[in-house]
VOPAGU-2260 file (C-alpha; in pm, 1 decimal, decimal comma):
REM VOPAGU-2260
SITE   aa  ch    i         X         Y         Z
SITE  UNK   A    0    8250,9   -4338,5   -3349,7
SITE  UNK   A    1    8033,6   -4084,2   -3487,1
SITE  UNK   A    2    7776,8   -4107,2   -3708,4
SITE  UNK   A    3    7812,4   -3959,4   -4043,1
SITE  UNK   A    4    7600,4   -3678,6   -4130,1
SITE  UNK   A    5    7331,7   -3729,2   -4403,2
SITE  UNK   A    6    7121,3   -3391,3   -4578,1
SITE  UNK   A    7    6842,9   -3372,4   -4773,6
SITE  UNK   A    8    6559,8   -3160,3   -4868,3
SITE  UNK   A    9    6245,4   -3100,2   -5110,3
SITE  UNK   A   10    6086,5   -2809,8   -5255,7
SITE  UNK   A   11    5703,9   -2734,7   -5134,2
SITE  UNK   A   12    5579,2   -2655,9   -5450,9
SITE  UNK   A   13    5248,3   -2893,5   -5428,1
SITE  UNK   A   14    5103,3   -3146,7   -5265,0
SITE  UNK   A   15    5343,2   -3471,9   -5169,3
SITE  UNK   A   16    5240,2   -3793,5   -5313,0
SITE  UNK   A   17    5313,9   -4151,0   -5315,5
SITE  UNK   A   18    5603,7   -4101,5   -5557,7
SITE  UNK   A   19    5769,5   -3864,4   -5286,2
SITE  UNK   A   20    5662,8   -4151,3   -5008,6
SITE  UNK   A   21    5803,2   -4430,1   -5141,9
SITE  UNK   A   22    6080,6   -4254,2   -5351,9
SITE  UNK   A   23    6221,1   -4068,0   -5055,2
SITE  UNK   A   24    6063,1   -4005,6   -4735,0
SITE  UNK   A   25    6052,0   -4384,8   -4674,4
SITE  UNK   A   26    6407,6   -4403,7   -4705,4
SITE  UNK   A   27    6491,3   -4088,5   -4470,8
SITE  UNK   A   28    6291,8   -4239,3   -4187,4
SITE  UNK   A   29    6496,7   -4585,6   -4233,3
SITE  UNK   A   30    6830,5   -4352,1   -4195,6
SITE  UNK   A   31    6702,5   -4190,9   -3896,3
SITE  UNK   A   32    6860,2   -4499,2   -3684,3
SITE  UNK   A   33    7193,7   -4487,5   -3882,0
SITE  UNK   A   34    7279,6   -4100,5   -3951,9
SITE  UNK   A   35    7270,7   -3765,8   -3791,2
SITE  UNK   A   36    6992,7   -3631,5   -4045,8
SITE  UNK   A   37    6924,0   -3291,1   -4140,8
SITE  UNK   A   38    6600,5   -3248,1   -4342,7
SITE  UNK   A   39    6503,2   -2929,9   -4463,1
SITE  UNK   A   40    6179,3   -2776,4   -4666,4
SITE  UNK   A   41    6359,7   -2534,5   -4914,1
SITE  UNK   A   42    6123,8   -2285,3   -4953,2
SITE  UNK   A   43    6394,7   -2067,7   -5145,4
SITE  UNK   A   44    6421,8   -2330,0   -5397,6
SITE  UNK   A   45    6047,4   -2334,0   -5467,2
SITE  UNK   A   46    6101,9   -1965,2   -5608,6
SITE  UNK   A   47    6347,0   -2094,0   -5884,6
SITE  UNK   A   48    6024,2   -2169,5   -6140,6
SITE  UNK   A   49    5694,2   -2000,2   -6234,4
SITE  UNK   A   50    5448,5   -2203,9   -6055,3
SITE  UNK   A   51    5118,7   -2135,8   -6139,8
SITE  UNK   A   52    4732,0   -2260,3   -6053,6
SITE  UNK   A   53    4824,7   -2392,9   -5671,8
SITE  UNK   A   54    5177,9   -2479,7   -5736,2
SITE  UNK   A   55    5429,4   -2262,5   -5565,5
SITE  UNK   A   56    5678,8   -2057,4   -5781,2
SITE  UNK   A   57    5822,0   -1710,2   -5784,5
SITE  UNK   A   58    5499,3   -1603,6   -5996,3
SITE  UNK   A   59    5288,9   -1773,0   -5730,9
SITE  UNK   A   60    5359,1   -1739,4   -5349,0
SITE  UNK   A   61    5005,7   -1750,3   -5202,7
SITE  UNK   A   62    5053,0   -2083,7   -5107,9
SITE  UNK   A   63    5365,5   -2087,6   -4998,9
SITE  UNK   A   64    5346,1   -2068,0   -4617,1
SITE  UNK   A   65    5046,7   -2303,6   -4658,2
SITE  UNK   A   66    5262,5   -2602,9   -4865,3
SITE  UNK   A   67    5578,5   -2554,3   -4617,5
SITE  UNK   A   68    5328,5   -2631,1   -4339,2
SITE  UNK   A   69    5142,1   -2922,0   -4531,4
SITE  UNK   A   70    5516,6   -3058,4   -4590,5
SITE  UNK   A   71    5608,3   -3045,2   -4262,8
SITE  UNK   A   72    5312,7   -3253,2   -4161,9
SITE  UNK   A   73    5334,5   -3506,8   -4388,8
SITE  UNK   A   74    5677,1   -3532,3   -4338,5
SITE  UNK   A   75    5638,2   -3626,8   -3977,8
SITE  UNK   A   76    5359,9   -3856,0   -4050,9
SITE  UNK   A   77    5518,6   -4047,2   -4262,0
SITE  UNK   A   78    5785,2   -4128,2   -3987,0
SITE  UNK   A   79    6075,9   -3874,8   -3947,0
SITE  UNK   A   80    6102,3   -3819,2   -3572,9
SITE  UNK   A   81    6185,9   -3465,9   -3451,1
SITE  UNK   A   82    6370,9   -3660,4   -3145,0
SITE  UNK   A   83    6634,4   -3840,6   -3414,9
SITE  UNK   A   84    6633,0   -3586,1   -3688,3
SITE  UNK   A   85    6670,2   -3212,3   -3743,7
SITE  UNK   A   86    6331,8   -3098,1   -3905,8
SITE  UNK   A   87    6351,2   -2748,4   -4023,6
SITE  UNK   A   88    6262,6   -2477,4   -4299,8
SITE  UNK   A   89    6572,3   -2352,1   -4535,0
SITE  UNK   A   90    6484,9   -1986,6   -4477,2
SITE  UNK   A   91    6514,1   -2000,7   -4117,3
SITE  UNK   A   92    6865,9   -2066,9   -4120,1
SITE  UNK   A   93    6959,6   -1735,1   -4310,6
SITE  UNK   A   94    7345,7   -1859,2   -4301,6
SITE  UNK   A   95    7254,6   -2086,1   -4600,8
SITE  UNK   A   96    7231,1   -1738,1   -4800,9
SITE  UNK   A   97    7559,2   -1613,1   -4661,7
SITE  UNK   A   98    7726,8   -1942,8   -4814,1
SITE  UNK   A   99    7559,4   -1926,3   -5146,8
SITE  UNK   A  100    7681,4   -1568,5   -5192,7
SITE  UNK   A  101    8033,1   -1691,6   -5121,6
SITE  UNK   A  102    8006,6   -2003,2   -5329,4
SITE  UNK   A  103    7901,8   -1774,1   -5593,1
SITE  UNK   A  104    8222,2   -1591,2   -5627,2
SITE  UNK   A  105    8413,6   -1936,6   -5689,0
SITE  UNK   A  106    8175,0   -2100,3   -5910,4
SITE  UNK   A  107    8240,4   -2109,3   -6301,4
SITE  UNK   A  108    7992,1   -2008,0   -6504,0
SITE  UNK   A  109    8039,7   -2296,4   -6749,0
SITE  UNK   A  110    7961,9   -2538,7   -6459,8
SITE  UNK   A  111    7609,1   -2394,2   -6427,0
SITE  UNK   A  112    7540,5   -2350,5   -6789,8
SITE  UNK   A  113    7640,8   -2729,4   -6814,6
SITE  UNK   A  114    7414,5   -2829,9   -6559,0
SITE  UNK   A  115    7138,6   -3091,1   -6771,0
SITE  UNK   A  116    6884,5   -3034,1   -6444,0
SITE  UNK   A  117    6904,5   -2640,9   -6566,8
SITE  UNK   A  118    6821,9   -2733,4   -6926,8
SITE  UNK   A  119    6525,6   -2946,1   -6819,1
SITE  UNK   A  120    6370,6   -2720,3   -6603,7
SITE  UNK   A  121    6373,6   -2430,0   -6889,0
SITE  UNK   A  122    6248,6   -2656,3   -7123,5
SITE  UNK   A  123    5968,3   -2841,8   -6885,5
SITE  UNK   A  124    5873,4   -2477,6   -6734,7
SITE  UNK   A  125    5923,3   -2368,7   -7061,7
SITE  UNK   A  126    6072,4   -2055,5   -6948,4
SITE  UNK   A  127    6179,1   -1798,4   -7192,1
SITE  UNK   A  128    6411,4   -1570,0   -6976,1
SITE  UNK   A  129    6576,5   -1788,9   -6693,2
SITE  UNK   A  130    6642,3   -1616,2   -6397,2
SITE  UNK   A  131    6954,8   -1582,1   -6193,4
SITE  UNK   A  132    6810,5   -1784,5   -5914,4
SITE  UNK   A  133    6719,1   -2107,7   -6145,2
SITE  UNK   A  134    7094,3   -2077,8   -6314,7
SITE  UNK   A  135    7257,5   -2044,1   -5981,6
SITE  UNK   A  136    7006,9   -2342,4   -5836,0
SITE  UNK   A  137    7298,1   -2589,3   -5785,5
SITE  UNK   A  138    7516,0   -2353,0   -5590,0
SITE  UNK   A  139    7232,1   -2311,5   -5386,1
SITE  UNK   A  140    7208,7   -2661,7   -5310,7
SITE  UNK   A  141    7566,2   -2689,6   -5234,8
SITE  UNK   A  142    7560,0   -2449,3   -4959,9
SITE  UNK   A  143    7215,6   -2654,2   -4828,8
SITE  UNK   A  144    7463,9   -2960,0   -4818,1
SITE  UNK   A  145    7770,5   -2811,2   -4722,5
SITE  UNK   A  146    7677,0   -2575,8   -4426,8
SITE  UNK   A  147    7570,6   -2889,1   -4195,5
SITE  UNK   A  148    7903,9   -3064,2   -4369,4
SITE  UNK   A  149    7691,9   -3302,2   -4485,2
SITE  UNK   A  150    7843,5   -3632,9   -4577,5
SITE  UNK   A  151    7631,5   -3809,1   -4743,7
SITE  UNK   A  152    7300,6   -3726,7   -5000,0
SITE  UNK   A  153    7023,9   -4003,3   -5021,0
SITE  UNK   A  154    6934,8   -4019,3   -5413,7
SITE  UNK   A  155    6850,4   -4286,6   -5678,8
SITE  UNK   A  156    7101,6   -4396,0   -5925,9
SITE  UNK   A  157    6938,9   -4155,8   -6166,9
SITE  UNK   A  158    7011,3   -3869,6   -5946,5
SITE  UNK   A  159    7371,6   -3934,0   -5861,3
SITE  UNK   A  160    7482,5   -3648,3   -6092,6
SITE  UNK   A  161    7316,2   -3424,0   -5873,8
SITE  UNK   A  162    7563,8   -3474,5   -5586,1
SITE  UNK   A  163    7847,8   -3389,0   -5809,6
SITE  UNK   A  164    7809,9   -3019,1   -5818,3
SITE  UNK   A  165    7853,7   -3021,0   -5449,2
SITE  UNK   A  166    8142,4   -3246,1   -5437,7
SITE  UNK   A  167    8313,2   -3038,8   -5711,2
SITE  UNK   A  168    8260,7   -2689,8   -5529,4
SITE  UNK   A  169    8388,7   -2841,7   -5188,4
SITE  UNK   A  170    8710,6   -2959,5   -5370,0
SITE  UNK   A  171    8713,7   -2622,9   -5551,8
SITE  UNK   A  172    8734,8   -2429,4   -5183,7
SITE  UNK   A  173    8958,3   -2654,4   -4989,9
SITE  UNK   A  174    9192,1   -2622,6   -5256,8
SITE  UNK   A  175    9160,6   -2249,3   -5316,3
SITE  UNK   A  176    9208,2   -2194,1   -4981,0
SITE  UNK   A  177    9455,8   -2480,5   -4858,2
SITE  UNK   A  178    9224,6   -2611,7   -4584,2
SITE  UNK   A  179    8964,7   -2916,8   -4566,4
SITE  UNK   A  180    8670,0   -2695,4   -4465,0
SITE  UNK   A  181    8385,2   -2874,3   -4638,5
SITE  UNK   A  182    8376,5   -3274,9   -4682,6
SITE  UNK   A  183    8336,1   -3447,1   -5006,9
SITE  UNK   A  184    7998,0   -3518,0   -5000,0
SITE  UNK   A  185    7871,1   -3871,5   -5124,5
SITE  UNK   A  186    7574,6   -3992,1   -5300,9
SITE  UNK   A  187    7411,6   -4226,9   -5064,4
SITE  UNK   A  188    7276,8   -4454,0   -5336,4
SITE  UNK   A  189    6909,6   -4646,4   -5239,9
SITE  UNK   A  190    6702,0   -4823,4   -5463,5
SITE  UNK   A  191    6362,3   -4603,2   -5555,3
SITE  UNK   A  192    6107,1   -4843,9   -5658,0
SITE  UNK   A  193    5894,2   -4720,4   -5976,4
SITE  UNK   A  194    5585,8   -4528,0   -5872,3
SITE  UNK   A  195    5371,7   -4475,5   -6201,3
SITE  UNK   A  196    5131,5   -4181,0   -6245,9
SITE  UNK   A  197    4742,9   -4301,6   -6264,9
SITE  UNK   A  198    4756,9   -4303,7   -6643,7
SITE  UNK   A  199    5058,3   -4436,8   -6774,4
SITE  UNK   A  200    5270,9   -4712,6   -6656,1
SITE  UNK   A  201    5580,9   -4588,1   -6772,4
SITE  UNK   A  202    5553,9   -4203,8   -6667,6
SITE  UNK   A  203    5665,8   -4175,6   -6306,6
SITE  UNK   A  204    5410,5   -3990,0   -6045,4
SITE  UNK   A  205    5368,2   -3645,1   -6100,6
SITE  UNK   A  206    5238,7   -3313,7   -5943,3
SITE  UNK   A  207    5299,0   -3099,9   -6255,3
SITE  UNK   A  208    5063,9   -3355,7   -6484,7
SITE  UNK   A  209    4785,4   -3391,4   -6177,5
SITE  UNK   A  210    4840,0   -3746,4   -6163,9
SITE  UNK   A  211    4900,9   -3861,0   -5847,5
SITE  UNK   A  212    4789,3   -3963,0   -5511,0
SITE  UNK   A  213    4852,0   -3754,5   -5214,3
SITE  UNK   A  214    4953,3   -3810,9   -4904,5
SITE  UNK   A  215    4674,1   -3598,7   -4775,4
SITE  UNK   A  216    4407,1   -3777,6   -4982,5
SITE  UNK   A  217    4136,3   -3964,7   -4764,3
SITE  UNK   A  218    4039,7   -4346,7   -4833,3
SITE  UNK   A  219    3766,8   -4210,3   -5025,5
SITE  UNK   A  220    3957,7   -3957,9   -5251,4
SITE  UNK   A  221    4202,4   -4280,2   -5289,7
SITE  UNK   A  222    3970,9   -4504,9   -5407,7
SITE  UNK   A  223    3837,5   -4314,5   -5675,5
SITE  UNK   A  224    4175,8   -4237,0   -5810,0
SITE  UNK   A  225    4229,9   -4605,9   -5793,6
SITE  UNK   A  226    3915,7   -4631,9   -6045,7
SITE  UNK   A  227    4010,6   -4424,2   -6270,4
SITE  UNK   A  228    4327,7   -4593,7   -6310,6
SITE  UNK   A  229    4451,2   -4710,8   -6658,5
SITE  UNK   A  230    4416,5   -5092,5   -6727,8
SITE  UNK   A  231    4444,6   -5291,1   -6984,8
SITE  UNK   A  232    4299,4   -5147,9   -7333,9
SITE  UNK   A  233    4290,2   -5511,8   -7463,8
SITE  UNK   A  234    4092,2   -5655,6   -7146,6
SITE  UNK   A  235    3775,2   -5515,1   -7240,7
SITE  UNK   A  236    3550,9   -5811,2   -7047,7
SITE  UNK   A  237    3637,0   -6036,6   -6698,0
SITE  UNK   A  238    3733,9   -6349,1   -6882,9
SITE  UNK   A  239    3984,5   -6175,3   -7141,5
SITE  UNK   A  240    4324,4   -6273,2   -7104,9
SITE  UNK   A  241    4504,9   -5920,8   -6980,5
SITE  UNK   A  242    4846,0   -5829,0   -7012,3
SITE  UNK   A  243    4958,7   -5665,0   -6636,0
SITE  UNK   A  244    5311,0   -5548,2   -6694,7
SITE  UNK   A  245    5116,0   -5230,8   -6901,4
SITE  UNK   A  246    4881,4   -5169,7   -6654,2
SITE  UNK   A  247    4926,7   -4913,4   -6348,7
SITE  UNK   A  248    4672,2   -5102,2   -6102,8
SITE  UNK   A  249    4923,0   -5428,7   -6127,2
SITE  UNK   A  250    5226,9   -5209,9   -6082,8
SITE  UNK   A  251    5090,4   -5050,7   -5753,3
SITE  UNK   A  252    5012,0   -5410,4   -5661,0
SITE  UNK   A  253    5382,8   -5490,9   -5658,5
SITE  UNK   A  254    5405,7   -5221,2   -5414,7
SITE  UNK   A  255    5108,2   -5256,8   -5174,4
SITE  UNK   A  256    5017,2   -5640,8   -5208,9
SITE  UNK   A  257    5357,2   -5838,2   -5260,1
SITE  UNK   A  258    5184,1   -6110,3   -5102,1
SITE  UNK   A  259    4924,7   -6184,1   -5379,4
SITE  UNK   A  260    5114,1   -6022,7   -5672,7
SITE  UNK   A  261    5191,8   -6367,0   -5817,5
SITE  UNK   A  262    4815,2   -6464,9   -5807,1
SITE  UNK   A  263    4716,8   -6107,3   -5962,6
SITE  UNK   A  264    4938,1   -6191,4   -6230,8
SITE  UNK   A  265    4800,0   -6549,7   -6240,1
SITE  UNK   A  266    4458,8   -6471,7   -6282,3
SITE  UNK   A  267    4490,5   -6144,8   -6506,6
SITE  UNK   A  268    4672,2   -6331,1   -6773,9
SITE  UNK   A  269    4388,7   -6612,8   -6742,1
SITE  UNK   A  270    4106,1   -6415,2   -6771,6
SITE  UNK   A  271    4023,6   -6504,3   -6425,6
SITE  UNK   A  272    4004,1   -6160,0   -6269,4
SITE  UNK   A  273    3813,7   -5858,5   -6366,3
SITE  UNK   A  274    3964,3   -5512,8   -6357,2
SITE  UNK   A  275    3697,1   -5345,5   -6097,7
SITE  UNK   A  276    3763,8   -5639,4   -5879,9
SITE  UNK   A  277    4110,3   -5575,6   -5902,4
SITE  UNK   A  278    4123,8   -5210,2   -5813,0
SITE  UNK   A  279    3865,0   -5257,0   -5539,0
SITE  UNK   A  280    4142,4   -5527,7   -5381,1
SITE  UNK   A  281    4418,3   -5247,6   -5451,8
SITE  UNK   A  282    4202,6   -4977,2   -5264,3
SITE  UNK   A  283    4171,8   -5193,0   -4993,2
SITE  UNK   A  284    4536,8   -5270,0   -4974,5
SITE  UNK   A  285    4662,5   -4940,2   -5004,5
SITE  UNK   A  286    4410,9   -4770,9   -4767,2
SITE  UNK   A  287    4532,8   -5016,1   -4514,6
SITE  UNK   A  288    4902,7   -4920,3   -4559,6
SITE  UNK   A  289    4816,9   -4525,9   -4584,5
SITE  UNK   A  290    4586,1   -4535,5   -4285,2
SITE  UNK   A  291    4891,3   -4475,9   -3990,8
SITE  UNK   A  292    4998,7   -4152,4   -4181,1
SITE  UNK   A  293    4632,0   -4015,8   -4244,5
SITE  UNK   A  294    4572,1   -4097,6   -3878,2
SITE  UNK   A  295    4882,4   -3884,0   -3786,0
SITE  UNK   A  296    4812,1   -3635,4   -4027,5
SITE  UNK   A  297    4461,3   -3545,7   -3851,6
SITE  UNK   A  298    4644,8   -3532,4   -3496,8
SITE  UNK   A  299    4883,1   -3302,2   -3632,0
SITE  UNK   A  300    4656,9   -3055,4   -3808,4
SITE  UNK   A  301    4461,3   -2997,9   -3490,5
SITE  UNK   A  302    4818,0   -2890,7   -3306,2
SITE  UNK   A  303    4974,8   -2637,9   -3498,9
SITE  UNK   A  304    5178,9   -2550,9   -3199,4
SITE  UNK   A  305    5329,0   -2881,0   -3216,8
SITE  UNK   A  306    5449,0   -2824,8   -3555,1
SITE  UNK   A  307    5614,4   -2477,5   -3482,8
SITE  UNK   A  308    5809,9   -2625,0   -3239,5
SITE  UNK   A  309    5965,2   -2882,2   -3413,6
SITE  UNK   A  310    6052,0   -2638,8   -3668,4
SITE  UNK   A  311    6198,1   -2388,7   -3441,8
SITE  UNK   A  312    6384,8   -2623,6   -3275,5
SITE  UNK   A  313    6550,7   -2814,8   -3621,9
SITE  UNK   A  314    6615,4   -2459,8   -3704,4
SITE  UNK   A  315    6779,7   -2392,4   -3398,1
SITE  UNK   A  316    6982,0   -2701,6   -3418,1
SITE  UNK   A  317    7051,2   -2652,5   -3804,4
SITE  UNK   A  318    7186,0   -2266,4   -3741,4
SITE  UNK   A  319    7435,7   -2374,3   -3466,4
SITE  UNK   A  320    7624,8   -2588,5   -3694,4
SITE  UNK   A  321    7590,6   -2314,5   -3990,0
SITE  UNK   A  322    7733,4   -2047,9   -3759,5
SITE  UNK   A  323    8018,4   -2273,8   -3668,4
SITE  UNK   A  324    8089,8   -2351,4   -4049,8
SITE  UNK   A  325    8043,9   -1992,9   -4179,2
SITE  UNK   A  326    8310,5   -1911,1   -3896,3
SITE  UNK   A  327    8559,8   -2134,0   -4030,8
SITE  UNK   A  328    8498,6   -2024,0   -4366,2
SITE  UNK   A  329    8519,1   -1666,5   -4250,3
SITE  UNK   A  330    8875,1   -1751,6   -4128,7
SITE  UNK   A  331    9045,8   -1913,0   -4438,8
SITE  UNK   A  332    8944,1   -1665,9   -4685,2
SITE  UNK   A  333    9011,1   -1390,3   -4459,4
SITE  UNK   A  334    8708,5   -1190,0   -4431,3
SITE  UNK   A  335    8769,8    -905,7   -4196,5
SITE  UNK   A  336    8604,3    -936,8   -3827,0
SITE  UNK   A  337    8365,4    -655,5   -3696,0
SITE  UNK   A  338    8683,5    -509,9   -3457,0
SITE  UNK   A  339    8897,3    -534,3   -3751,1
SITE  UNK   A  340    9140,1    -276,2   -3589,3
């Protein structure tokens, strides 16, 4: 029995951080042993939003190649194995753009206009005149998944709706042309730990706000950011009783110091633990956990040819699948071959 196929990607708009690691990459690594995985760096998707500063977007492409290289290094350092997964850059498989074009011919405009992510991005980026590319983002995303005939897309429960457009397009295509060319992709639901920003336990870690710890941060930079983390404003002195549930530092103890998290809570609530000591203990645990990733990053940064070869081999395999899919699409859509007569 063949493995199911998993497809997923990330936009290289900025540095990867702990939210990306804990929310997606750790799960991707686990899936490698159960499924045939295609993981792609979606550089075209990065151009759907404006960017700015060192964030990549259609208005700022200066860092695009650098971000792609850094993302590839981060992925492999975090445990993605090119022997188990196809790792590549979206634009290195141009067949995706062709499928996106064909999908755009059958995608109702209302589907795109009602997409909640589209409205959120327009508002979040304060875009006065949204581009065709941003509106059509879900169609390109569907092409990314379906050209490799992805059976599953790993997402958290709050992102399940993002897979629905792909399912709808696959069903519409199959129905229009009378053949099940595409699988009806399913969301592979995963429990994603809540990874807060450095200054607010209620907000997710985010590149856009600058409130994050990057995978590229060294131990010193990580410790410095932990020292700046928001703690209980009512706990001014060490012996003041604390309220750990509103503390960012405690939230990270729940991730990186699980064996002692109950002790941390008890000591904080009793006033037996100071915030400085609590932060330094967290820094020790977090740096210990991130050490292997940093070591791998350092090794890969000195071997750019290795990264190039991994991405080339991944794209080659992906392109083989993509071309076969497009042949099926051309056949059912009755597109004329080069030698039509």
